[in-house]
C-alpha positions, 0 to 999 in steps of 0.5 A, a space after each residue: 286207377 293205381 292211386 285208387 288202389 293204393 288208397 283201398 290197400 291203405 285203408 285196408 291196411 288201417 283196418 287190419 291194424 285196428 282189428 289186431 290191436 284191439 283184439 290183442 287189448 281184449 284179450 289182455 285185459 279180459 281177466 281184469 275186466 271180469 274182476 272189475 265188472 264184478 264189483 260194477 254195474 253194467 254201466 261200469 262194465 261197459 265203460 271199462 270195455 269202451 275204454 278198452 276198445 279206445 285204447 286199442 284204437 290209439 294203439 292202432 293209430 300209433 302203429 299207422 303213424 310210425 308206418 307212415 313215417 317210414 314210407 312217406 318223407 311228406 305228409 298229405 290229405 292222401 294218405 290213409 292216416 289222414 281218412 276217418 276209418 270206418 267203425 270196427 265192430 268187435 262182438 257188441 262193441 264198436 270203435 271209431 278212430 280219427 287222426 288229424 296233424 296239428 300242423 295244419 293249424 296256426 300254433 298260438 304259443 309261438 305267437 310269442 318270442 322265445 324270451 316271453 317279453 314280446 310277440 313274434 309280429 310276423 306270426 301274430 300278423 297271421 293269427 290276426 288275418 285268421 280272425 278277420 277271415 272268421 269274422 272274430 274281433 281282433 282284440 282276441 290276439 291282444 288278449 292271447 298275447 297278454 295270456 302268453 306274455 311274462 308281464 301284467 301290462 294289457 295290450 289295447 284289446 287284451 286283459 291281465 290279472 287286473 281284468 280276470 280277478 274282477 271277474 265272478 270267479 276270479 283268476 289270474 292271467 297265466 303269463 305263460 304257454 297254453 298246456 292245452 287248447 281248452 285253456 283258450 277259453 280262459 282268455 277274455 273274448 273267447 266266448 263259447 262261440 269264438 272258441 268253436 270258430 277257432 278250434 279247427 284252425 289253432 293248436 298249442 302243439 306243433 313244429 310252428 311251421 304250416 303243412 301246406 299239403 294239409 292246411 285248410 283253406 282259412 289258414 292258407 289265406 292268413 299265412 301271407 299276412 302282411 304281404 305288400 309288394 308291387 304286383 302281388 298281395 295276399 293270398 285271397 279265398 281264390 288263391 287259396 282254393 287254387 293251392 288246395 286243387 294243385 295238391 291234389 294232384 301234386 303234393 309238395 315235397 318242398 315248400 319252395 314248390 308252392 310257386 307253382 301254383 301260380 305267379 303271385 305265390 311265386 312272387 309271394 315266396 321269392 319276396 322279402 315277406 317272412 311267408 316262406 319261413 312259416 311254410 312246411 311240407 311234413 306234420 310231427 304232431 297228430 291229434 288222435 280220437 278213438 271212441 269205444 261204443 259198447 250198448 250205447 255207453 261211449 268213452 273217448 281217448 283224446 290225445 296228441 303226439 309227437 312223431 320222433 323218427 318211427 316212434 309216437 310220443 304222447 304230449 296229451 292224454 284225456 279220457 272223456 
């Protein structure tokens, strides 16, 4: 009952903050809207209003994440930032906001060692296991590494500029880090179907650690890639479900606590595998989507920010 009351307070706080920021944004821009709407049609006017609603939504998200940073030392799915807020109606407009931490995902940019010459084998193994779990050809991992590395020597299942320049619309391999997750669609083997399968589980903006309080089942199963020791083994679907069930009532405040879930995980954490080095319990990168809807016209702000202390610094910002 106490937890339910706390959750209700959290949701109420989110709604209050969202409404406050939206109202301030709308009042601040009312004269500009009037001037611009005089020169545009109904769609243009509504589009401007939608963007303002979305901007207010991102402002509210920013405040929520700052408050959370002061109140919590770890990040879980039981905090109000991680729950989709109900749509907020302001006049004839509506705004929806979702916040998702990027630390629940596998960071593709971390597949390479800092010098860019070779992959980090432990992280590459994790990504390969994710591909196996999702039923995607492992050759995609080779192609991603070739896209990231700083040479033009293709791996067995990969591709470098010589392949991409032969396409109907030619381009070169980037040979550098991804700037956005959308760039993944340029990589050999990443069809629209493969991209949609991967999107919930990969990122290009994170600390490199996976938050075991928020990671989905598929990512948890991937973390133990390469585990091979007496009496133990990799995290299967059953063990991943046990982690998810355990953290509902016992959120992890330290990564070593994953050993409390089962003997297998205790042994895995204590083993010589790199498993423990990939684990985290906090999140610093967050993906915010705020949509404004006015009369059926919808505009969305898609943003990724990093939380440094109590501040949010936007690293990616796009209006859709």
